[in-house]
PDB file with SEQRES, HELIX, SHEET and CRYST1 records, atoms N, CA, C and O in Angstrom:
SEQRES   1 A   87  UNK UNK UNK UNK UNK UNK UNK UNK UNK UNK UNK UNK UNK          
SEQRES   2 A   87  UNK UNK UNK UNK UNK UNK UNK UNK UNK UNK UNK UNK UNK          
SEQRES   3 A   87  UNK UNK UNK UNK UNK UNK UNK UNK UNK UNK UNK UNK UNK          
SEQRES   4 A   87  UNK UNK UNK UNK UNK UNK UNK UNK UNK UNK UNK UNK UNK          
SEQRES   5 A   87  UNK UNK UNK UNK UNK UNK UNK UNK UNK UNK UNK UNK UNK          
SEQRES   6 A   87  UNK UNK UNK UNK UNK UNK UNK UNK UNK UNK UNK UNK UNK          
SEQRES   7 A   87  UNK UNK UNK UNK UNK UNK UNK UNK UNK                          
HELIX    1 AA1 UNK A    2  UNK A   21  1                                  20    
HELIX    2 AA2 UNK A   41  UNK A   52  1                                  12    
SHEET    1 AA1 3 UNK A  61  UNK A  66  0                                        
SHEET    2 AA1 3 UNK A  25  UNK A  33  1                                        
SHEET    3 AA1 3 UNK A  78  UNK A  86 -1                                        
CRYST1    1.000    1.000    1.000  90.00  90.00  90.00 P 1           1          
ATOM      1  N   UNK A   1      -0.237 -11.896  11.928  1.00  0.00           N  
ATOM      2  CA  UNK A   1      -1.118 -11.997  10.779  1.00  0.00           C  
ATOM      3  C   UNK A   1      -0.347 -11.569   9.524  1.00  0.00           C  
ATOM      4  O   UNK A   1       0.293 -10.518   9.515  1.00  0.00           O  
ATOM      5  N   UNK A   2      -0.408 -12.361   8.499  1.00  0.00           N  
ATOM      6  CA  UNK A   2       0.311 -12.134   7.250  1.00  0.00           C  
ATOM      7  C   UNK A   2      -0.045 -10.783   6.626  1.00  0.00           C  
ATOM      8  O   UNK A   2       0.839 -10.065   6.159  1.00  0.00           O  
ATOM      9  N   UNK A   3      -1.323 -10.438   6.618  1.00  0.00           N  
ATOM     10  CA  UNK A   3      -1.776  -9.200   5.992  1.00  0.00           C  
ATOM     11  C   UNK A   3      -1.196  -7.980   6.696  1.00  0.00           C  
ATOM     12  O   UNK A   3      -0.778  -7.025   6.041  1.00  0.00           O  
ATOM     13  N   UNK A   4      -1.169  -8.007   8.015  1.00  0.00           N  
ATOM     14  CA  UNK A   4      -0.623  -6.885   8.775  1.00  0.00           C  
ATOM     15  C   UNK A   4       0.841  -6.668   8.426  1.00  0.00           C  
ATOM     16  O   UNK A   4       1.273  -5.529   8.251  1.00  0.00           O  
ATOM     17  N   UNK A   5       1.600  -7.736   8.325  1.00  0.00           N  
ATOM     18  CA  UNK A   5       3.013  -7.624   7.959  1.00  0.00           C  
ATOM     19  C   UNK A   5       3.210  -7.046   6.575  1.00  0.00           C  
ATOM     20  O   UNK A   5       4.106  -6.228   6.367  1.00  0.00           O  
ATOM     21  N   UNK A   6       2.380  -7.462   5.619  1.00  0.00           N  
ATOM     22  CA  UNK A   6       2.473  -6.921   4.261  1.00  0.00           C  
ATOM     23  C   UNK A   6       2.217  -5.415   4.247  1.00  0.00           C  
ATOM     24  O   UNK A   6       2.966  -4.651   3.637  1.00  0.00           O  
ATOM     25  N   UNK A   7       1.163  -5.008   4.920  1.00  0.00           N  
ATOM     26  CA  UNK A   7       0.803  -3.589   4.915  1.00  0.00           C  
ATOM     27  C   UNK A   7       1.808  -2.776   5.730  1.00  0.00           C  
ATOM     28  O   UNK A   7       2.144  -1.655   5.348  1.00  0.00           O  
ATOM     29  N   UNK A   8       2.283  -3.314   6.825  1.00  0.00           N  
ATOM     30  CA  UNK A   8       3.293  -2.613   7.630  1.00  0.00           C  
ATOM     31  C   UNK A   8       4.558  -2.382   6.811  1.00  0.00           C  
ATOM     32  O   UNK A   8       5.149  -1.304   6.876  1.00  0.00           O  
ATOM     33  N   UNK A   9       4.975  -3.376   6.047  1.00  0.00           N  
ATOM     34  CA  UNK A   9       6.150  -3.225   5.180  1.00  0.00           C  
ATOM     35  C   UNK A   9       5.888  -2.181   4.099  1.00  0.00           C  
ATOM     36  O   UNK A   9       6.775  -1.394   3.768  1.00  0.00           O  
ATOM     37  N   UNK A  10       4.688  -2.171   3.552  1.00  0.00           N  
ATOM     38  CA  UNK A  10       4.326  -1.175   2.544  1.00  0.00           C  
ATOM     39  C   UNK A  10       4.419   0.232   3.129  1.00  0.00           C  
ATOM     40  O   UNK A  10       4.978   1.124   2.490  1.00  0.00           O  
ATOM     41  N   UNK A  11       3.891   0.446   4.313  1.00  0.00           N  
ATOM     42  CA  UNK A  11       3.949   1.768   4.959  1.00  0.00           C  
ATOM     43  C   UNK A  11       5.393   2.177   5.196  1.00  0.00           C  
ATOM     44  O   UNK A  11       5.746   3.340   5.003  1.00  0.00           O  
ATOM     45  N   UNK A  12       6.225   1.246   5.609  1.00  0.00           N  
ATOM     46  CA  UNK A  12       7.645   1.535   5.812  1.00  0.00           C  
ATOM     47  C   UNK A  12       8.288   2.013   4.506  1.00  0.00           C  
ATOM     48  O   UNK A  12       9.044   2.985   4.501  1.00  0.00           O  
ATOM     49  N   UNK A  13       7.985   1.325   3.403  1.00  0.00           N  
ATOM     50  CA  UNK A  13       8.548   1.718   2.100  1.00  0.00           C  
ATOM     51  C   UNK A  13       8.008   3.073   1.646  1.00  0.00           C  
ATOM     52  O   UNK A  13       8.739   3.866   1.053  1.00  0.00           O  
ATOM     53  N   UNK A  14       6.739   3.339   1.922  1.00  0.00           N  
ATOM     54  CA  UNK A  14       6.151   4.630   1.570  1.00  0.00           C  
ATOM     55  C   UNK A  14       6.823   5.745   2.365  1.00  0.00           C  
ATOM     56  O   UNK A  14       7.171   6.783   1.802  1.00  0.00           O  
ATOM     57  N   UNK A  15       7.007   5.543   3.659  1.00  0.00           N  
ATOM     58  CA  UNK A  15       7.679   6.551   4.492  1.00  0.00           C  
ATOM     59  C   UNK A  15       9.102   6.812   4.003  1.00  0.00           C  
ATOM     60  O   UNK A  15       9.551   7.958   3.974  1.00  0.00           O  
ATOM     61  N   UNK A  16       9.805   5.756   3.621  1.00  0.00           N  
ATOM     62  CA  UNK A  16      11.164   5.926   3.109  1.00  0.00           C  
ATOM     63  C   UNK A  16      11.166   6.722   1.813  1.00  0.00           C  
ATOM     64  O   UNK A  16      12.006   7.604   1.635  1.00  0.00           O  
ATOM     65  N   UNK A  17      10.248   6.430   0.910  1.00  0.00           N  
ATOM     66  CA  UNK A  17      10.166   7.149  -0.362  1.00  0.00           C  
ATOM     67  C   UNK A  17       9.801   8.607  -0.135  1.00  0.00           C  
ATOM     68  O   UNK A  17      10.355   9.492  -0.787  1.00  0.00           O  
ATOM     69  N   UNK A  18       8.879   8.868   0.777  1.00  0.00           N  
ATOM     70  CA  UNK A  18       8.481  10.241   1.079  1.00  0.00           C  
ATOM     71  C   UNK A  18       9.662  11.023   1.667  1.00  0.00           C  
ATOM     72  O   UNK A  18       9.924  12.155   1.262  1.00  0.00           O  
ATOM     73  N   UNK A  19      10.360  10.421   2.609  1.00  0.00           N  
ATOM     74  CA  UNK A  19      11.507  11.088   3.230  1.00  0.00           C  
ATOM     75  C   UNK A  19      12.609  11.362   2.206  1.00  0.00           C  
ATOM     76  O   UNK A  19      13.208  12.438   2.211  1.00  0.00           O  
ATOM     77  N   UNK A  20      12.874  10.399   1.337  1.00  0.00           N  
ATOM     78  CA  UNK A  20      13.920  10.564   0.316  1.00  0.00           C  
ATOM     79  C   UNK A  20      13.581  11.680  -0.666  1.00  0.00           C  
ATOM     80  O   UNK A  20      14.476  12.293  -1.249  1.00  0.00           O  
ATOM     81  N   UNK A  21      12.297  11.941  -0.847  1.00  0.00           N  
ATOM     82  CA  UNK A  21      11.863  12.985  -1.777  1.00  0.00           C  
ATOM     83  C   UNK A  21      11.626  14.322  -1.085  1.00  0.00           C  
ATOM     84  O   UNK A  21      11.310  15.313  -1.744  1.00  0.00           O  
ATOM     85  N   UNK A  22      11.774  14.358   0.218  1.00  0.00           N  
ATOM     86  CA  UNK A  22      11.525  15.577   0.969  1.00  0.00           C  
ATOM     87  C   UNK A  22      10.039  15.887   1.119  1.00  0.00           C  
ATOM     88  O   UNK A  22       9.663  17.021   1.415  1.00  0.00           O  
ATOM     89  N   UNK A  23       9.194  14.873   0.915  1.00  0.00           N  
ATOM     90  CA  UNK A  23       7.747  15.069   1.009  1.00  0.00           C  
ATOM     91  C   UNK A  23       7.316  15.107   2.472  1.00  0.00           C  
ATOM     92  O   UNK A  23       7.883  14.426   3.326  1.00  0.00           O  
ATOM     93  N   UNK A  24       6.314  15.910   2.732  1.00  0.00           N  
ATOM     94  CA  UNK A  24       5.757  15.987   4.078  1.00  0.00           C  
ATOM     95  C   UNK A  24       4.530  15.098   4.226  1.00  0.00           C  
ATOM     96  O   UNK A  24       4.138  14.730   5.333  1.00  0.00           O  
ATOM     97  N   UNK A  25       3.936  14.763   3.095  1.00  0.00           N  
ATOM     98  CA  UNK A  25       2.705  13.986   3.126  1.00  0.00           C  
ATOM     99  C   UNK A  25       2.542  13.221   1.822  1.00  0.00           C  
ATOM    100  O   UNK A  25       3.018  13.643   0.768  1.00  0.00           O  
ATOM    101  N   UNK A  26       1.862  12.088   1.918  1.00  0.00           N  
ATOM    102  CA  UNK A  26       1.517  11.298   0.740  1.00  0.00           C  
ATOM    103  C   UNK A  26       0.031  11.533   0.461  1.00  0.00           C  
ATOM    104  O   UNK A  26      -0.813  11.262   1.316  1.00  0.00           O  
ATOM    105  N   UNK A  27      -0.287  12.032  -0.723  1.00  0.00           N  
ATOM    106  CA  UNK A  27      -1.678  12.331  -1.068  1.00  0.00           C  
ATOM    107  C   UNK A  27      -2.414  11.110  -1.597  1.00  0.00           C  
ATOM    108  O   UNK A  27      -3.601  10.935  -1.322  1.00  0.00           O  
ATOM    109  N   UNK A  28      -1.717  10.258  -2.359  1.00  0.00           N  
ATOM    110  CA  UNK A  28      -2.364   9.089  -2.951  1.00  0.00           C  
ATOM    111  C   UNK A  28      -1.373   7.936  -3.061  1.00  0.00           C  
ATOM    112  O   UNK A  28      -0.203   8.131  -3.390  1.00  0.00           O  
ATOM    113  N   UNK A  29      -1.857   6.748  -2.784  1.00  0.00           N  
ATOM    114  CA  UNK A  29      -1.066   5.525  -2.893  1.00  0.00           C  
ATOM    115  C   UNK A  29      -1.784   4.613  -3.879  1.00  0.00           C  
ATOM    116  O   UNK A  29      -2.970   4.322  -3.724  1.00  0.00           O  
ATOM    117  N   UNK A  30      -1.046   4.163  -4.903  1.00  0.00           N  
ATOM    118  CA  UNK A  30      -1.602   3.216  -5.870  1.00  0.00           C  
ATOM    119  C   UNK A  30      -0.948   1.858  -5.646  1.00  0.00           C  
ATOM    120  O   UNK A  30       0.275   1.722  -5.690  1.00  0.00           O  
ATOM    121  N   UNK A  31      -1.790   0.860  -5.404  1.00  0.00           N  
ATOM    122  CA  UNK A  31      -1.282  -0.486  -5.137  1.00  0.00           C  
ATOM    123  C   UNK A  31      -1.985  -1.498  -6.020  1.00  0.00           C  
ATOM    124  O   UNK A  31      -3.087  -1.267  -6.518  1.00  0.00           O  
ATOM    125  N   UNK A  32      -1.319  -2.619  -6.199  1.00  0.00           N  
ATOM    126  CA  UNK A  32      -1.832  -3.767  -6.946  1.00  0.00           C  
ATOM    127  C   UNK A  32      -1.836  -4.933  -5.984  1.00  0.00           C  
ATOM    128  O   UNK A  32      -0.825  -5.210  -5.338  1.00  0.00           O  
ATOM    129  N   UNK A  33      -2.966  -5.623  -5.880  1.00  0.00           N  
ATOM    130  CA  UNK A  33      -3.087  -6.789  -5.003  1.00  0.00           C  
ATOM    131  C   UNK A  33      -3.196  -8.040  -5.850  1.00  0.00           C  
ATOM    132  O   UNK A  33      -4.101  -8.166  -6.675  1.00  0.00           O  
ATOM    133  N   UNK A  34      -2.274  -8.961  -5.645  1.00  0.00           N  
ATOM    134  CA  UNK A  34      -2.283 -10.211  -6.382  1.00  0.00           C  
ATOM    135  C   UNK A  34      -3.480 -11.077  -6.024  1.00  0.00           C  
ATOM    136  O   UNK A  34      -4.065 -10.937  -4.950  1.00  0.00           O  
ATOM    137  N   UNK A  35      -3.831 -11.964  -6.925  1.00  0.00           N  
ATOM    138  CA  UNK A  35      -4.994 -12.829  -6.746  1.00  0.00           C  
ATOM    139  C   UNK A  35      -4.900 -13.696  -5.487  1.00  0.00           C  
ATOM    140  O   UNK A  35      -5.926 -14.056  -4.909  1.00  0.00           O  
ATOM    141  N   UNK A  36      -3.689 -14.032  -5.059  1.00  0.00           N  
ATOM    142  CA  UNK A  36      -3.490 -14.861  -3.867  1.00  0.00           C  
ATOM    143  C   UNK A  36      -2.877 -14.079  -2.711  1.00  0.00           C  
ATOM    144  O   UNK A  36      -2.265 -14.675  -1.824  1.00  0.00           O  
ATOM    145  N   UNK A  37      -3.028 -12.766  -2.704  1.00  0.00           N  
ATOM    146  CA  UNK A  37      -2.441 -11.941  -1.631  1.00  0.00           C  
ATOM    147  C   UNK A  37      -3.238 -12.026  -0.332  1.00  0.00           C  
ATOM    148  O   UNK A  37      -2.788 -11.529   0.700  1.00  0.00           O  
ATOM    149  N   UNK A  38      -4.408 -12.646  -0.372  1.00  0.00           N  
ATOM    150  CA  UNK A  38      -5.286 -12.806   0.791  1.00  0.00           C  
ATOM    151  C   UNK A  38      -5.845 -11.483   1.280  1.00  0.00           C  
ATOM    152  O   UNK A  38      -6.223 -11.358   2.445  1.00  0.00           O  
ATOM    153  N   UNK A  39      -5.899 -10.494   0.398  1.00  0.00           N  
ATOM    154  CA  UNK A  39      -6.435  -9.187   0.759  1.00  0.00           C  
ATOM    155  C   UNK A  39      -7.525  -8.774  -0.220  1.00  0.00           C  
ATOM    156  O   UNK A  39      -7.282  -8.680  -1.423  1.00  0.00           O  
ATOM    157  N   UNK A  40      -8.709  -8.529   0.287  1.00  0.00           N  
ATOM    158  CA  UNK A  40      -9.746  -7.895  -0.525  1.00  0.00           C  
ATOM    159  C   UNK A  40      -9.479  -6.393  -0.461  1.00  0.00           C  
ATOM    160  O   UNK A  40      -8.668  -5.930   0.340  1.00  0.00           O  
ATOM    161  N   UNK A  41     -10.161  -5.652  -1.303  1.00  0.00           N  
ATOM    162  CA  UNK A  41      -9.992  -4.194  -1.270  1.00  0.00           C  
ATOM    163  C   UNK A  41     -10.376  -3.644   0.110  1.00  0.00           C  
ATOM    164  O   UNK A  41      -9.646  -2.830   0.675  1.00  0.00           O  
ATOM    165  N   UNK A  42     -11.499  -4.078   0.644  1.00  0.00           N  
ATOM    166  CA  UNK A  42     -11.955  -3.590   1.949  1.00  0.00           C  
ATOM    167  C   UNK A  42     -10.982  -3.977   3.065  1.00  0.00           C  
ATOM    168  O   UNK A  42     -10.685  -3.165   3.941  1.00  0.00           O  
ATOM    169  N   UNK A  43     -10.495  -5.195   3.033  1.00  0.00           N  
ATOM    170  CA  UNK A  43      -9.553  -5.675   4.042  1.00  0.00           C  
ATOM    171  C   UNK A  43      -8.247  -4.888   3.957  1.00  0.00           C  
ATOM    172  O   UNK A  43      -7.689  -4.504   4.985  1.00  0.00           O  
ATOM    173  N   UNK A  44      -7.758  -4.645   2.741  1.00  0.00           N  
ATOM    174  CA  UNK A  44      -6.544  -3.857   2.576  1.00  0.00           C  
ATOM    175  C   UNK A  44      -6.742  -2.452   3.142  1.00  0.00           C  
ATOM    176  O   UNK A  44      -5.889  -1.956   3.878  1.00  0.00           O  
ATOM    177  N   UNK A  45      -7.857  -1.810   2.807  1.00  0.00           N  
ATOM    178  CA  UNK A  45      -8.129  -0.448   3.291  1.00  0.00           C  
ATOM    179  C   UNK A  45      -8.119  -0.412   4.824  1.00  0.00           C  
ATOM    180  O   UNK A  45      -7.541   0.492   5.428  1.00  0.00           O  
ATOM    181  N   UNK A  46      -8.757  -1.394   5.435  1.00  0.00           N  
ATOM    182  CA  UNK A  46      -8.811  -1.461   6.896  1.00  0.00           C  
ATOM    183  C   UNK A  46      -7.399  -1.528   7.494  1.00  0.00           C  
ATOM    184  O   UNK A  46      -7.073  -0.776   8.413  1.00  0.00           O  
ATOM    185  N   UNK A  47      -6.575  -2.426   6.971  1.00  0.00           N  
ATOM    186  CA  UNK A  47      -5.201  -2.556   7.462  1.00  0.00           C  
ATOM    187  C   UNK A  47      -4.390  -1.300   7.164  1.00  0.00           C  
ATOM    188  O   UNK A  47      -3.604  -0.855   8.000  1.00  0.00           O  
ATOM    189  N   UNK A  48      -4.576  -0.728   5.980  1.00  0.00           N  
ATOM    190  CA  UNK A  48      -3.811   0.457   5.594  1.00  0.00           C  
ATOM    191  C   UNK A  48      -4.105   1.622   6.538  1.00  0.00           C  
ATOM    192  O   UNK A  48      -3.180   2.275   7.021  1.00  0.00           O  
ATOM    193  N   UNK A  49      -5.370   1.882   6.801  1.00  0.00           N  
ATOM    194  CA  UNK A  49      -5.745   2.992   7.686  1.00  0.00           C  
ATOM    195  C   UNK A  49      -5.122   2.797   9.064  1.00  0.00           C  
ATOM    196  O   UNK A  49      -4.596   3.749   9.642  1.00  0.00           O  
ATOM    197  N   UNK A  50      -5.173   1.597   9.589  1.00  0.00           N  
ATOM    198  CA  UNK A  50      -4.608   1.320  10.916  1.00  0.00           C  
ATOM    199  C   UNK A  50      -3.096   1.484  10.932  1.00  0.00           C  
ATOM    200  O   UNK A  50      -2.552   2.108  11.844  1.00  0.00           O  
ATOM    201  N   UNK A  51      -2.412   0.936   9.940  1.00  0.00           N  
ATOM    202  CA  UNK A  51      -0.952   0.977   9.911  1.00  0.00           C  
ATOM    203  C   UNK A  51      -0.398   2.344   9.515  1.00  0.00           C  
ATOM    204  O   UNK A  51       0.733   2.673   9.873  1.00  0.00           O  
ATOM    205  N   UNK A  52      -1.169   3.142   8.786  1.00  0.00           N  
ATOM    206  CA  UNK A  52      -0.691   4.442   8.317  1.00  0.00           C  
ATOM    207  C   UNK A  52      -0.763   5.534   9.388  1.00  0.00           C  
ATOM    208  O   UNK A  52      -0.201   6.614   9.205  1.00  0.00           O  
ATOM    209  N   UNK A  53      -1.437   5.267  10.486  1.00  0.00           N  
ATOM    210  CA  UNK A  53      -1.560   6.282  11.536  1.00  0.00           C  
ATOM    211  C   UNK A  53      -0.182   6.746  11.985  1.00  0.00           C  
ATOM    212  O   UNK A  53       0.673   5.940  12.352  1.00  0.00           O  
ATOM    213  N   UNK A  54       0.015   8.056  11.948  1.00  0.00           N  
ATOM    214  CA  UNK A  54       1.283   8.637  12.377  1.00  0.00           C  
ATOM    215  C   UNK A  54       2.362   8.633  11.309  1.00  0.00           C  
ATOM    216  O   UNK A  54       3.474   9.098  11.559  1.00  0.00           O  
ATOM    217  N   UNK A  55       2.061   8.121  10.129  1.00  0.00           N  
ATOM    218  CA  UNK A  55       3.043   8.062   9.045  1.00  0.00           C  
ATOM    219  C   UNK A  55       2.726   9.139   8.003  1.00  0.00           C  
ATOM    220  O   UNK A  55       1.699   9.812   8.084  1.00  0.00           O  
ATOM    221  N   UNK A  56       3.613   9.289   7.034  1.00  0.00           N  
ATOM    222  CA  UNK A  56       3.388  10.235   5.936  1.00  0.00           C  
ATOM    223  C   UNK A  56       2.173   9.843   5.104  1.00  0.00           C  
ATOM    224  O   UNK A  56       1.609  10.682   4.402  1.00  0.00           O  
ATOM    225  N   UNK A  57       1.764   8.578   5.174  1.00  0.00           N  
ATOM    226  CA  UNK A  57       0.632   8.083   4.385  1.00  0.00           C  
ATOM    227  C   UNK A  57      -0.711   8.217   5.096  1.00  0.00           C  
ATOM    228  O   UNK A  57      -1.746   7.868   4.529  1.00  0.00           O  
ATOM    229  N   UNK A  58      -0.706   8.713   6.316  1.00  0.00           N  
ATOM    230  CA  UNK A  58      -1.971   8.857   7.038  1.00  0.00           C  
ATOM    231  C   UNK A  58      -2.912   9.771   6.259  1.00  0.00           C  
ATOM    232  O   UNK A  58      -2.540  10.887   5.894  1.00  0.00           O  
ATOM    233  N   UNK A  59      -4.112   9.304   6.011  1.00  0.00           N  
ATOM    234  CA  UNK A  59      -5.109  10.083   5.288  1.00  0.00           C  
ATOM    235  C   UNK A  59      -4.972  10.048   3.776  1.00  0.00           C  
ATOM    236  O   UNK A  59      -5.752  10.696   3.079  1.00  0.00           O  
ATOM    237  N   UNK A  60      -4.001   9.310   3.250  1.00  0.00           N  
ATOM    238  CA  UNK A  60      -3.797   9.238   1.792  1.00  0.00           C  
ATOM    239  C   UNK A  60      -4.967   8.532   1.120  1.00  0.00           C  
ATOM    240  O   UNK A  60      -5.548   7.598   1.672  1.00  0.00           O  
ATOM    241  N   UNK A  61      -5.299   8.993  -0.072  1.00  0.00           N  
ATOM    242  CA  UNK A  61      -6.289   8.300  -0.891  1.00  0.00           C  
ATOM    243  C   UNK A  61      -5.661   6.996  -1.385  1.00  0.00           C  
ATOM    244  O   UNK A  61      -4.449   6.913  -1.586  1.00  0.00           O  
ATOM    245  N   UNK A  62      -6.489   6.001  -1.572  1.00  0.00           N  
ATOM    246  CA  UNK A  62      -6.004   4.705  -2.060  1.00  0.00           C  
ATOM    247  C   UNK A  62      -6.614   4.404  -3.415  1.00  0.00           C  
ATOM    248  O   UNK A  62      -7.823   4.527  -3.612  1.00  0.00           O  
ATOM    249  N   UNK A  63      -5.760   4.008  -4.344  1.00  0.00           N  
ATOM    250  CA  UNK A  63      -6.184   3.553  -5.667  1.00  0.00           C  
ATOM    251  C   UNK A  63      -5.717   2.108  -5.763  1.00  0.00           C  
ATOM    252  O   UNK A  63      -4.522   1.841  -5.894  1.00  0.00           O  
ATOM    253  N   UNK A  64      -6.661   1.180  -5.697  1.00  0.00           N  
ATOM    254  CA  UNK A  64      -6.346  -0.248  -5.573  1.00  0.00           C  
ATOM    255  C   UNK A  64      -6.766  -1.001  -6.830  1.00  0.00           C  
ATOM    256  O   UNK A  64      -7.905  -0.900  -7.286  1.00  0.00           O  
ATOM    257  N   UNK A  65      -5.825  -1.752  -7.373  1.00  0.00           N  
ATOM    258  CA  UNK A  65      -6.126  -2.651  -8.491  1.00  0.00           C  
ATOM    259  C   UNK A  65      -6.074  -4.072  -7.961  1.00  0.00           C  
ATOM    260  O   UNK A  65      -5.087  -4.480  -7.349  1.00  0.00           O  
ATOM    261  N   UNK A  66      -7.135  -4.820  -8.197  1.00  0.00           N  
ATOM    262  CA  UNK A  66      -7.208  -6.216  -7.763  1.00  0.00           C  
ATOM    263  C   UNK A  66      -6.968  -7.132  -8.954  1.00  0.00           C  
ATOM    264  O   UNK A  66      -7.671  -7.047  -9.961  1.00  0.00           O  
ATOM    265  N   UNK A  67      -5.987  -7.997  -8.841  1.00  0.00           N  
ATOM    266  CA  UNK A  67      -5.725  -8.975  -9.889  1.00  0.00           C  
ATOM    267  C   UNK A  67      -6.584 -10.216  -9.649  1.00  0.00           C  
ATOM    268  O   UNK A  67      -6.808 -10.623  -8.509  1.00  0.00           O  
ATOM    269  N   UNK A  68      -7.045 -10.791 -10.717  1.00  0.00           N  
ATOM    270  CA  UNK A  68      -7.772 -12.063 -10.623  1.00  0.00           C  
ATOM    271  C   UNK A  68      -7.014 -13.175 -11.344  1.00  0.00           C  
ATOM    272  O   UNK A  68      -7.555 -14.256 -11.578  1.00  0.00           O  
ATOM    273  N   UNK A  69      -5.763 -12.899 -11.693  1.00  0.00           N  
ATOM    274  CA  UNK A  69      -4.951 -13.838 -12.471  1.00  0.00           C  
ATOM    275  C   UNK A  69      -4.076 -14.687 -11.561  1.00  0.00           C  
ATOM    276  O   UNK A  69      -3.030 -14.220 -11.111  1.00  0.00           O  
ATOM    277  N   UNK A  70      -4.478 -15.924 -11.279  1.00  0.00           N  
ATOM    278  CA  UNK A  70      -3.676 -16.768 -10.400  1.00  0.00           C  
ATOM    279  C   UNK A  70      -2.351 -17.200 -11.027  1.00  0.00           C  
ATOM    280  O   UNK A  70      -1.462 -17.669 -10.316  1.00  0.00           O  
ATOM    281  N   UNK A  71      -2.204 -17.049 -12.345  1.00  0.00           N  
ATOM    282  CA  UNK A  71      -0.959 -17.428 -13.021  1.00  0.00           C  
ATOM    283  C   UNK A  71       0.072 -16.305 -13.020  1.00  0.00           C  
ATOM    284  O   UNK A  71       1.217 -16.520 -13.416  1.00  0.00           O  
ATOM    285  N   UNK A  72      -0.315 -15.118 -12.582  1.00  0.00           N  
ATOM    286  CA  UNK A  72       0.634 -14.007 -12.527  1.00  0.00           C  
ATOM    287  C   UNK A  72       1.773 -14.376 -11.575  1.00  0.00           C  
ATOM    288  O   UNK A  72       1.517 -14.895 -10.489  1.00  0.00           O  
ATOM    289  N   UNK A  73       3.020 -14.117 -11.961  1.00  0.00           N  
ATOM    290  CA  UNK A  73       4.138 -14.472 -11.077  1.00  0.00           C  
ATOM    291  C   UNK A  73       4.100 -13.740  -9.728  1.00  0.00           C  
ATOM    292  O   UNK A  73       4.730 -14.185  -8.769  1.00  0.00           O  
ATOM    293  N   UNK A  74       3.374 -12.631  -9.649  1.00  0.00           N  
ATOM    294  CA  UNK A  74       3.249 -11.873  -8.403  1.00  0.00           C  
ATOM    295  C   UNK A  74       1.908 -12.108  -7.719  1.00  0.00           C  
ATOM    296  O   UNK A  74       1.487 -11.293  -6.898  1.00  0.00           O  
ATOM    297  N   UNK A  75       1.239 -13.195  -8.040  1.00  0.00           N  
ATOM    298  CA  UNK A  75      -0.115 -13.437  -7.544  1.00  0.00           C  
ATOM    299  C   UNK A  75      -0.212 -13.468  -6.022  1.00  0.00           C  
ATOM    300  O   UNK A  75      -1.294 -13.244  -5.481  1.00  0.00           O  
ATOM    301  N   UNK A  76       0.880 -13.736  -5.321  1.00  0.00           N  
ATOM    302  CA  UNK A  76       0.851 -13.793  -3.862  1.00  0.00           C  
ATOM    303  C   UNK A  76       1.278 -12.479  -3.220  1.00  0.00           C  
ATOM    304  O   UNK A  76       1.388 -12.397  -1.996  1.00  0.00           O  
ATOM    305  N   UNK A  77       1.516 -11.464  -4.019  1.00  0.00           N  
ATOM    306  CA  UNK A  77       2.129 -10.244  -3.503  1.00  0.00           C  
ATOM    307  C   UNK A  77       1.222  -9.027  -3.563  1.00  0.00           C  
ATOM    308  O   UNK A  77       0.169  -9.011  -4.202  1.00  0.00           O  
ATOM    309  N   UNK A  78       1.690  -8.025  -2.868  1.00  0.00           N  
ATOM    310  CA  UNK A  78       1.130  -6.693  -2.879  1.00  0.00           C  
ATOM    311  C   UNK A  78       2.207  -5.824  -3.515  1.00  0.00           C  
ATOM    312  O   UNK A  78       3.370  -5.895  -3.117  1.00  0.00           O  
ATOM    313  N   UNK A  79       1.842  -5.015  -4.485  1.00  0.00           N  
ATOM    314  CA  UNK A  79       2.852  -4.219  -5.197  1.00  0.00           C  
ATOM    315  C   UNK A  79       2.502  -2.738  -5.098  1.00  0.00           C  
ATOM    316  O   UNK A  79       1.373  -2.338  -5.384  1.00  0.00           O  
ATOM    317  N   UNK A  80       3.466  -1.937  -4.695  1.00  0.00           N  
ATOM    318  CA  UNK A  80       3.325  -0.483  -4.697  1.00  0.00           C  
ATOM    319  C   UNK A  80       3.567  -0.008  -6.117  1.00  0.00           C  
ATOM    320  O   UNK A  80       4.660  -0.175  -6.658  1.00  0.00           O  
ATOM    321  N   UNK A  81       2.541   0.586  -6.719  1.00  0.00           N  
ATOM    322  CA  UNK A  81       2.637   1.035  -8.107  1.00  0.00           C  
ATOM    323  C   UNK A  81       3.186   2.457  -8.198  1.00  0.00           C  
ATOM    324  O   UNK A  81       4.102   2.722  -8.977  1.00  0.00           O  
ATOM    325  N   UNK A  82       2.623   3.380  -7.394  1.00  0.00           N  
ATOM    326  CA  UNK A  82       3.101   4.769  -7.422  1.00  0.00           C  
ATOM    327  C   UNK A  82       2.547   5.536  -6.228  1.00  0.00           C  
ATOM    328  O   UNK A  82       1.638   5.087  -5.530  1.00  0.00           O  
ATOM    329  N   UNK A  83       3.135   6.713  -6.024  1.00  0.00           N  
ATOM    330  CA  UNK A  83       2.740   7.615  -4.949  1.00  0.00           C  
ATOM    331  C   UNK A  83       2.586   9.020  -5.490  1.00  0.00           C  
ATOM    332  O   UNK A  83       3.331   9.434  -6.378  1.00  0.00           O  
ATOM    333  N   UNK A  84       1.620   9.755  -4.958  1.00  0.00           N  
ATOM    334  CA  UNK A  84       1.533  11.195  -5.185  1.00  0.00           C  
ATOM    335  C   UNK A  84       2.012  11.831  -3.893  1.00  0.00           C  
ATOM    336  O   UNK A  84       1.394  11.662  -2.842  1.00  0.00           O  
ATOM    337  N   UNK A  85       3.110  12.561  -3.972  1.00  0.00           N  
ATOM    338  CA  UNK A  85       3.736  13.149  -2.790  1.00  0.00           C  
ATOM    339  C   UNK A  85       3.506  14.651  -2.746  1.00  0.00           C  
ATOM    340  O   UNK A  85       3.458  15.317  -3.780  1.00  0.00           O  
ATOM    341  N   UNK A  86       3.364  15.175  -1.525  1.00  0.00           N  
ATOM    342  CA  UNK A  86       3.276  16.611  -1.310  1.00  0.00           C  
ATOM    343  C   UNK A  86       4.554  17.067  -0.638  1.00  0.00           C  
ATOM    344  O   UNK A  86       4.911  16.583   0.436  1.00  0.00           O  
ATOM    345  N   UNK A  87       5.239  18.000  -1.274  1.00  0.00           N  
ATOM    346  CA  UNK A  87       6.519  18.498  -0.727  1.00  0.00           C  
ATOM    347  C   UNK A  87       6.280  19.768   0.053  1.00  0.00           C  
ATOM    348  O   UNK A  87       7.222  20.347   0.593  1.00  0.00           O  
TER     349      UNK A  87                                                      
END                                                                             
């Protein structure tokens, strides 16, 4: 499933960023979902919770921005905007 792969890759990048910063946990994840990313906010949350189990992002709050602009060059993508890390 395309959505699972997107979220799994996001969790991998979050874990790498947390490890590089010496963080033990991620408190908040801010993401942007493109208009053609095939993810609603609820669908993204569902995949995120499942994929984050056992990772530094498990239990992290999610701040999700949904784009409605199909002309955006990133309209098919999911973008990690920022992380709040706990060291």
